[in-house]
DOLOLO-160515 format. One line per 4 residues: number of its first residue (from 1); for each residue y, x, z of N, C-alpha, C. Coordinates in steps of 0.001 Angstrom, whole numbers, plus 500000, padded with zeros to 6 digits. Layout:
<atoms>
NUM = Y X Z Y X Z Y X Z | ...
</atoms>
This chain:
<atoms>
1 = 944786 327538 259393 945820 328488 260369 945886 328460 261508 | 945571 329400 262450 945850 328933 264031 947206 328794 263962 | 947867 328196 265243 948901 328286 265438 949371 329342 266455 | 949844 330432 266040 950149 331568 266996 951345 331355 268012
5 = 951106 332093 269230 952090 331818 269944 953330 332970 269456 | 954574 332339 269931 955557 332928 269721 956200 333946 270566 | 957037 334988 270479 957605 336091 271343 958840 336129 270943 | 959651 336769 272379 961067 336792 272019 961062 337983 271122
9 = 962334 337848 270468 962640 339124 269427 962625 340618 270188 | 962119 341305 269548 961790 342854 269880 961114 342981 271119 | 960158 341997 271234 959097 342398 272167 957678 342042 271733 | 956537 342997 272173 955367 342376 271969 954825 341347 272565
13 = 954112 340253 271971 953434 338952 272685 952083 339484 273366 | 952258 339173 274393 950819 339519 275131 949978 338180 275394 | 948630 338321 274816 947746 337474 274866 946533 337697 275668 | 946016 336935 276460 944907 337285 277013 943828 337493 276169
17 = 942789 338336 276730 941944 338835 275738 940850 337818 275262 | 940322 337709 274185 939587 336835 273665 937946 336665 274361 | 937538 335695 274820 935919 335742 275374 935113 335386 274463 | 935521 335162 273247 934324 335251 272344 933447 336492 272295
21 = 932204 335954 272473 931493 337120 272631 931238 338098 271098 | 931563 337455 270106 931403 338651 269088 932766 339566 269012 | 933931 339197 269632 934781 339943 269765 934521 340864 270870 | 934014 340610 271881 933719 341550 273085 932664 342538 272314
25 = 931810 342296 271363 930887 342989 271045 931482 344011 269998 | 932351 343517 269333 932859 344356 268424 933971 345549 269266 | 934692 344850 270040 935251 345936 270894 934222 346991 271676 | 933391 346630 272072 932089 347731 272759 931962 348336 271891
29 = 931482 347979 270689 930848 349112 269471 932081 350024 269198 | 933691 349484 269087 934520 350231 268513 934671 351387 269677 | 934549 350942 270783 934615 352185 272036 933603 353006 271967 | 932367 352822 271521 931551 353758 271367 932001 354662 270198
33 = 932425 353989 268874 932875 354801 267971 933867 355592 268239 | 934726 355500 269095 936020 356379 269523 935225 357706 270076 | 934357 357530 270712 933666 358960 271348 932509 359276 270471 | 931687 358707 269821 930615 359088 268829 931156 359632 267520
37 = 932326 359083 267080 932768 359553 265568 932255 359264 264631 | 932478 359584 263246 931342 359285 262043 930733 360530 261544 | 930770 361539 262463 929909 362765 261927 928510 362617 261687 | 927846 362721 260406 926095 362278 260393 925485 362707 261502
41 = 925613 364013 262019 924442 364550 262940 925015 363587 264171 | 926348 363462 264491 926338 362835 265749 925956 361064 265914 | 926233 360437 264426 925962 359304 264723 924562 359297 264734 | 923694 360248 263915 922061 359999 264092 921486 360384 265550
45 = 922261 361299 266131 921610 361391 267380 922184 360220 268350 | 922926 359524 268156 923208 358357 269056 922376 357373 268473 | 922348 357112 267194 921120 356070 267119 919810 356452 267327 | 919278 357632 267550 918094 358075 267985 917663 357937 269496
49 = 918874 357972 270063 919032 358330 271801 919659 357595 272551 | 920812 356972 271944 921838 356109 272628 922622 356844 273779 | 922747 358222 273616 923042 358745 274687 924311 359823 274292 | 925555 359272 274831 926838 360074 274540 926793 361312 274746
53 = 925809 361604 276035 925889 363152 276294 925283 363830 275300 | 924208 363423 274637 923500 364232 273432 924532 364287 272444 | 925266 363322 271956 926351 363265 270957 927296 364662 271587 | 927841 364622 272455 928701 365494 272936 928160 367112 272560
57 = 926889 366933 272946 926149 368369 272457 926273 368941 271248 | 925918 367760 270271 926001 367678 268747 927470 368324 268454 | 928381 367775 269148 929769 367625 268565 930158 369050 268975 | 929532 369546 270056 930048 371227 270384 929161 372000 269534
61 = 928289 371765 268797 927490 372385 267945 928433 372627 266822 | 928950 371410 266314 929404 371245 265158 930691 372317 265159 | 931599 372285 266245 932757 372600 266603 932576 374298 266520 | 931338 374965 267074 930905 376127 267279 930821 376828 265692
65 = 930023 375876 264851 929880 376006 263272 931102 376499 262667 | 932390 375374 262886 933470 375512 262466 934267 377050 262735 | 933907 377472 264285 934466 378655 264536 933765 379989 264009 | 932517 379642 263715 931626 380932 262801 932456 380961 261412
69 = 932413 379587 260841 933124 379653 259407 934671 380281 259339 | 935466 380456 260513 936865 380769 260594 936464 382259 260134 | 935331 382959 260460 935382 384270 260105 935496 384604 258364 | 935172 383465 257711 935119 383730 256331 936675 383690 255762
73 = 937777 383369 256775 939188 383243 256494 939536 384491 256997 | 938852 385482 257569 939550 386731 258299 940823 387200 257178 | 940584 387432 256174 941453 387932 255351 942756 387276 255120 | 942782 385898 255749 944012 385064 255369 944703 384557 256595
77 = 943882 384772 257891 944391 384073 259091 943523 384605 260336 | 944170 385083 261505 943292 385584 262466 942585 384230 263063 | 941110 384491 263190 940347 383156 263671 940567 382665 265018 | 940987 383713 265678 941341 383055 267101 942395 382229 267031
81 = 943427 382381 266101 944534 381663 265870 944271 380311 265417 | 943288 380346 264449 942701 379121 263833 942308 378214 264821 | 941345 378799 265712 940735 377950 266744 941780 377610 267489 | 942765 378248 268102 943823 377774 269028 944533 376757 268430
85 = 944686 376781 267198 945929 375614 266513 944828 374450 266491 | 943656 374612 266089 942943 373594 266008 942521 372578 267227 | 942480 373286 268424 942450 372784 269607 943737 372047 269855 | 945162 372508 269548 946363 372304 269659 946497 371021 268850
89 = 946103 370707 267770 946070 369792 266884 945551 368348 267279 | 944189 368713 267932 943593 367716 268569 944328 367039 269690 | 944951 368029 270708 945636 367400 271802 946839 366690 271223 | 947281 367142 270317 949021 366622 269800 948843 365454 268573
93 = 947669 365023 268464 947573 363761 267696 948640 362839 267913 | 949633 362327 267230 950539 361339 267219 951950 362057 267658 | 952121 363195 267818 953261 364209 268111 953736 364922 266889 | 954810 365027 266650 955122 366110 265589 954782 367256 265869
97 = 954413 368258 264551 953886 369518 264819 955295 370185 264637 | 955334 371173 265758 956095 372289 265737 955227 373649 265668 | 955188 374561 264867 954353 375507 264749 954467 376488 266037 | 955864 376622 266591 955768 377311 267817 955236 376880 269052
101 = 954677 375486 269251 954149 375084 270269 952524 374973 269921 | 951962 375351 268567 950862 375463 268219 949948 376041 269272 | 950310 377718 269342 949796 378651 269931 950687 379571 270425 | 950297 380305 271454 951297 381541 272102 950756 382667 271272
105 = 951774 383741 271294 951366 385203 271258 951039 384962 269254 | 951845 384362 268699 951593 384273 267502 952814 383772 266526 | 953117 384576 265473 954320 384117 264751 954398 383115 264196 | 955505 382508 263746 955245 380966 263056 954599 380943 261764
109 = 954864 382338 261088 954244 382354 259693 952793 382563 259949 | 952538 382866 260846 951029 383123 261195 950521 381520 261462 | 951130 381124 262503 950332 379612 262674 950902 378650 261317 | 951600 378915 260718 951602 378199 259561 950585 378048 258581
113 = 950179 379547 258456 949077 379675 257580 947904 379368 258344 | 947681 379426 259414 946535 378616 259855 946437 377196 259710 | 947226 376595 259950 947609 375324 259682 947301 374852 258286 | 947939 375356 257644 947484 375122 255740 945964 375462 255637
117 = 945402 376385 256386 943877 376694 256001 942947 375522 256706 | 943606 374994 257605 942590 373957 258361 942815 372642 257572 | 944049 372390 256924 944228 371173 256103 943562 371365 254732 | 943688 372814 254126 942647 373049 252908 941371 372441 253252
121 = 940796 373002 254437 939381 372831 254765 939184 371355 255282 | 940261 370415 254996 940243 369056 255397 939414 368757 256852 | 939744 369837 257704 939484 369792 259126 940676 368839 259709 | 941841 369092 259315 943001 368486 259805 943824 367475 258347
125 = 944280 366873 258409 945089 366229 257645 946640 366142 257902 | 947444 366401 257118 948881 366486 257361 949507 365354 257103 | 950410 364605 257676 951257 363067 257648 952747 363573 257945 | 953292 363458 256800 954227 363774 256464 955651 362591 256825
129 = 956645 363201 257393 957630 361929 257404 958417 362063 256111 | 958733 360527 255961 959427 360384 254963 960661 359346 254921 | 961825 359204 254264 962830 358217 254433 962473 357122 253219 | 961969 356118 253931 961307 355102 253069 962179 354096 252271
133 = 962939 354971 251037 963875 354094 250061 963197 353217 249128 | 961814 353650 248850 961360 352929 247912 959827 353848 247368 | 959243 353184 246662 957855 353472 246318 958048 354618 245202 | 957332 355639 244793 956277 356287 245611 956725 356768 246878
137 = 956151 356427 247967 956608 357140 249403 956963 358604 249186 | 955822 359219 248523 955734 360716 248522 957010 361242 247750 | 957851 360700 247189 959101 361125 246663 960337 361416 247385 | 960085 360866 248690 961033 361005 249777 960605 361837 251041
141 = 959788 362439 250710 958738 363470 252134 959919 364396 252541 | 959967 364815 253781 960782 365713 254486 959835 366616 254842 | 959455 367525 254408 958494 368663 254243 958264 369441 255454 | 959294 369558 256133 959315 370449 257479 959076 369506 258929
145 = 959017 368108 258483 958625 367126 259644 957545 366384 259196 | 956515 366853 260267 955269 366370 259907 954274 366200 261343 | 953252 365376 261164 952169 365342 262294 951138 365285 261579 | 949934 365122 262574 948675 365477 262045 947490 364714 262591
149 = 946293 364478 261834 945279 363817 262243 944158 365074 262023 | 943150 364907 262850 941775 365343 262579 940998 364767 261765 | 939948 365272 261191 939067 364880 260115 938147 363635 260929 | 938037 363621 262049 937028 363139 263040 937471 362504 264231
153 = 937250 361471 264768 937714 360889 265829 936932 361481 267000 | 935627 361383 266764 934600 362001 267902 934716 363811 267898 | 935123 364555 266970 935443 365748 267278 937007 366132 267824 | 937674 365070 267345 938916 365059 268181 938865 365016 269809
157 = 938041 364191 270058 937925 363731 271580 937190 365125 272197 | 936308 365486 271669 935701 366721 272164 936520 367915 272243 | 937346 368025 271109 938301 369301 271238 939135 369037 272513 | 939774 367955 272478 940663 367568 273633 940293 368136 274946
161 = 939015 367971 275180 938278 368076 276393 938915 367222 277328 | 938771 365886 276780 939411 364676 277749 938232 364397 279014 | 938813 363957 280115 937547 363486 281224 937206 362253 280727 | 935810 362159 279897 935210 361155 279236 935085 359913 280069
165 = 934601 360372 281265 934182 359563 282255 935269 358405 282833 | 936475 358847 282698 937676 358239 283032 938194 357495 281783 | 938418 358174 280665 938981 357666 279639 937917 356587 278898 | 936785 356686 278895 935829 355621 278711 935858 354510 279682
169 = 936114 354530 280577 936223 353438 281557 937532 352641 281225 | 938320 352951 280623 939534 352240 280500 939401 351150 279679 | 939675 349892 280214 939778 348696 279500 940506 348232 278336 | 941694 348872 278029 942264 348804 277054 942219 349770 275895
173 = 941455 349773 274839 941027 350784 274035 942299 351800 273709 | 943741 350876 273515 944747 351612 273022 945175 352548 274366 | 944794 352687 275370 945411 353327 276607 944419 354517 276648 | 943539 354619 275850 942693 356144 275989 943440 357103 275448
177 = 943468 358369 276195 943818 359262 276171 945435 359253 275601 | 946414 358607 276203 947556 358254 276069 948022 357177 274659 | 946832 356799 274323 946782 356016 272946 946669 357041 271690 | 946547 358338 272096 946373 359293 270774 945115 358726 270072
181 = 943913 358031 270963 942949 357931 270101 942776 356722 269110 | 943701 355510 269655 943993 354691 268633 944731 355032 267310 | 945555 356147 267551 946507 356357 266727 945542 357106 265578 | 944710 357955 266271 943724 358658 265121 942886 357907 264507
185 = 942113 356564 265245 941638 355611 264370 942264 354933 263357 | 943640 354496 263581 944143 353712 262769 944349 354704 261227 | 944922 355896 261745 945133 356734 260551 943877 357070 259859 | 942761 357202 260484 941462 357737 259901 941130 356443 258912
189 = 941029 355224 259435 940533 354095 258745 941698 354025 257554 | 942874 354325 257430 943607 353824 256242 943185 355163 255442 | 943142 356430 255867 942597 357299 254718 941516 357149 253976 | 940544 356190 254992 939187 355876 254330 939305 355129 253337
193 = 940477 354108 253490 940859 352994 252527 941625 353458 251303 | 941663 354801 251428 942252 355352 250278 943829 355586 250152 | 944391 355455 251061 945872 355477 251494 946381 356826 251725 | 947645 357118 251047 948399 358043 251482 949079 357985 252480
197 = 949062 358847 253767 949644 358588 255009 950961 359418 254975 | 952045 358320 255376 953127 358751 255851 953633 357916 257351 | 954920 358580 257633 955460 358115 258810 956987 358340 258987 | 957392 357457 259847 958962 357698 259893 959553 358024 261109
201 = 960666 358983 260986 961204 359527 262240 962629 360020 262152 | 963622 359286 263211 964678 359492 262949 964880 360375 264466 | 965846 361452 264264 966416 362140 265638 967857 361974 265798 | 967952 361535 266755 969480 361405 267083 969638 361292 268324
205 = 970838 361852 268752 971229 361917 269934 971188 360323 270848 | 970294 360228 271924 969994 359139 272607 969664 358122 271924 | 969210 358208 270708 968677 357081 269690 967506 357561 268847 | 966681 358349 269502 965391 358932 268359 964575 357425 268329
209 = 963793 357807 267028 963021 356598 266949 961838 356984 265677 | 960575 356364 266163 959566 356620 265307 958685 355521 264792 | 958038 355380 263499 957124 354520 263262 955722 355438 262990 | 954597 354711 263631 953335 355540 263588 953007 355919 262124
213 = 953099 354832 261209 952839 355029 259816 953366 354064 259131 | 953592 354709 257674 954146 353820 256508 952834 353739 255601 | 952779 352722 255046 951618 352385 254017 952259 351966 252761 | 951483 352019 251838 952013 351349 250485 951029 350008 250108
217 = 951104 348666 250242 949967 348020 250322 950722 346671 249282 | 950098 346259 248146 950192 345466 247099 951733 345583 246900 | 952256 346719 246541 953564 347021 245910 954660 346954 247012 | 954510 346975 248156 955326 346891 249211 954940 348181 250168
221 = 956394 348596 251204 955865 349711 252035 955951 348668 253199 | 954606 348774 253847 954097 348180 255520 954617 349337 256429 | 955224 348821 257263 955422 349761 258572 954015 349381 259587 | 953522 350196 260263 952322 350241 260986 952614 350754 262317
225 = 952492 349919 263484 952586 350345 264799 951091 350490 265324 | 951095 350992 266383 949856 351047 267277 950398 351192 268683 | 950097 349853 269188 950606 349646 270688 949634 349054 271651 | 950132 349260 272856 949334 348605 273843 949391 347010 274065
229 = 948209 346774 274264 948112 345042 274244 949499 344540 275485 | 949583 345062 276453 950870 344718 277039 951947 344746 276583 | 953034 343698 277248 954215 343578 276548 954787 344737 276914 | 955769 344861 275421 956636 346308 275495 957480 345831 273986
233 = 958172 346924 273992 959313 346729 273130 959058 347593 271688 | 959655 346999 270465 959320 347490 269237 960491 347675 268584 | 961331 348683 269461 962599 349072 268869 962649 349659 267646 | 962007 350525 267115 961812 351301 266163 961311 350700 264917
237 = 960410 349557 265169 959980 348646 264123 961023 347881 263515 | 961896 347272 264584 962900 346274 264222 963958 347088 263504 | 964335 348467 264209 965276 349152 263410 965251 349331 262020 | 963954 349817 261770 963912 350161 260428 963800 348909 259429
241 = 963154 347738 260054 963033 346422 259319 964581 345927 258994 | 965389 346110 259714 966785 345551 259963 967477 346470 258967 | 967253 347848 258828 967960 348907 257809 967647 349177 256746 | 966425 348686 256330 965779 349221 255321 964903 348155 254740
245 = 965729 347713 253501 965197 346377 252573 963768 346800 251733 | 963524 348058 251625 962229 348154 251025 961041 348399 251986 | 961363 348167 253366 960338 347649 254510 960303 346367 254950 | 959743 345373 254196 959801 344072 254450 958945 343339 255276
249 = 958072 344046 256106 957389 343699 256922 956512 344644 257832 | 955863 344262 259012 955158 345632 259639 954133 344717 260559 | 953034 345814 260717 951735 345441 261118 952069 345938 262507 | 951333 345337 263308 951163 345889 264898 949823 345990 265454
253 = 949146 347197 265357 948037 346837 266239 947684 347100 267570 | 947146 346170 268125 947156 346137 269556 945622 345591 270118 | 945534 345311 271587 944226 344697 272054 944511 343604 272123 | 945359 342830 271390 945384 341471 271226 944716 340397 270176
257 = 944704 339020 270155 944135 338527 269002 945186 338506 267980 | 944933 338036 266769 945761 338034 265487 947020 337066 265812 | 947946 337449 265333 949084 336584 265677 950274 336856 264411 | 950894 335901 263889 952132 336007 262986 953263 335928 263548
261 = 954464 336716 263281 955671 336423 263564 956561 336369 262423 | 956588 335267 261572 957199 335477 260132 958691 335846 260394 | 959314 334848 261575 960827 335335 261437 960985 336445 262019 | 960220 337391 262577 960513 338856 263009 959845 339813 261791
265 = 958893 339181 260893 958666 339904 259829 957303 340788 260752 | 956756 340503 261282 955749 341017 262293 954002 340378 261888 | 952898 341270 262125 951741 340652 261908 950914 341446 263050 | 950380 340911 264165 949863 341438 265183 948303 341281 264988
269 = 947650 342554 264671 946398 342553 264453 945462 343450 265432 | 944007 343022 265828 943394 343827 266498 943256 345323 265959 | 942862 346248 266627 942621 347312 266134 941404 347649 265238 | 940380 346888 265537 939372 346894 264488 939592 346393 263173
273 = 940787 345962 262998 941412 345310 261527 942108 346559 260691 | 942006 347421 261152 942829 348634 260514 942216 349140 259311 | 941107 349257 258802 940878 349217 257551 940897 348100 256466 | 940660 346911 257297 941103 345839 256072 942581 345528 256067
277 = 943457 345913 257012 944774 346025 256824 945190 347056 255442 | 944842 348137 255663 945097 349223 254800 944647 348926 253496 | 943755 347899 253194 943175 347384 251835 943921 346240 251303 | 945075 345753 252298 945767 344401 251883 945174 343335 252206
281 = 943993 343239 253021 943320 341874 253581 943569 342025 255005 | 944684 341048 255198 945232 340785 256689 945231 339330 256952 | 944493 338527 256436 944377 336920 256558 944139 336967 258152 | 944956 335925 258933 944463 335586 260005 944140 334229 260574
285 = 943710 333688 259323 943459 332316 259297 941960 332295 260008 | 941577 330929 260807 940032 330949 261632 939555 329783 260593
</atoms>
């Protein structure tokens, strides 16, 4: 087990990025994946040509196919409303969903119906807030407080209309699109690993707090935070760790190498460890 650097309580330890060639290669491939995504048509096009521009064309065609399919739901929801809600969800990954903010000129019941249809079609995934008093997490869901993920990270970036040349050039993967792509990635990997996703949120005057995800791993509730590699605070994580005995530890995904801080109940993991962590494989030994 390697000796890990220590950090002051409540702060994210900052490590210089590894110069190891394999780590650099993994991060480069992960950068490609954040923009290519996992839709078979997009992956196939990238494998054939190695061109992101060609992949974006395929993604646009897939989104147009979704729009055409919206006509099938004409008896249940306005197809223009569905399209607006889909784009809004992509831009709002990581943020609590408020129906009134999803689109203008539609009532809340109409927007709610559109959101529900997108989740039923598995284009979007609902992530509910819970009070983590114990397992199963789903027993303490707050049904009116939730956020959402998209089915595929490549489609998410295309729907957002983000300036790819600017975002792709960022050295810190967790800074891309204000960190939303990293949160989408971690959530998507956890879902692929078979996890039921939840998160924790507390709204209080001058003291709001949120933990990105809560997972059930090996019979324990594990907090998950997606954080930039730069030094920063983890107030929400420590707040929940100190106030909830049912949450004995937390994972922080960052651009830094692995690190364990047992006295703070924290494990720092590279972003590309997301799937392994969600399955309970988090060994940091080398």
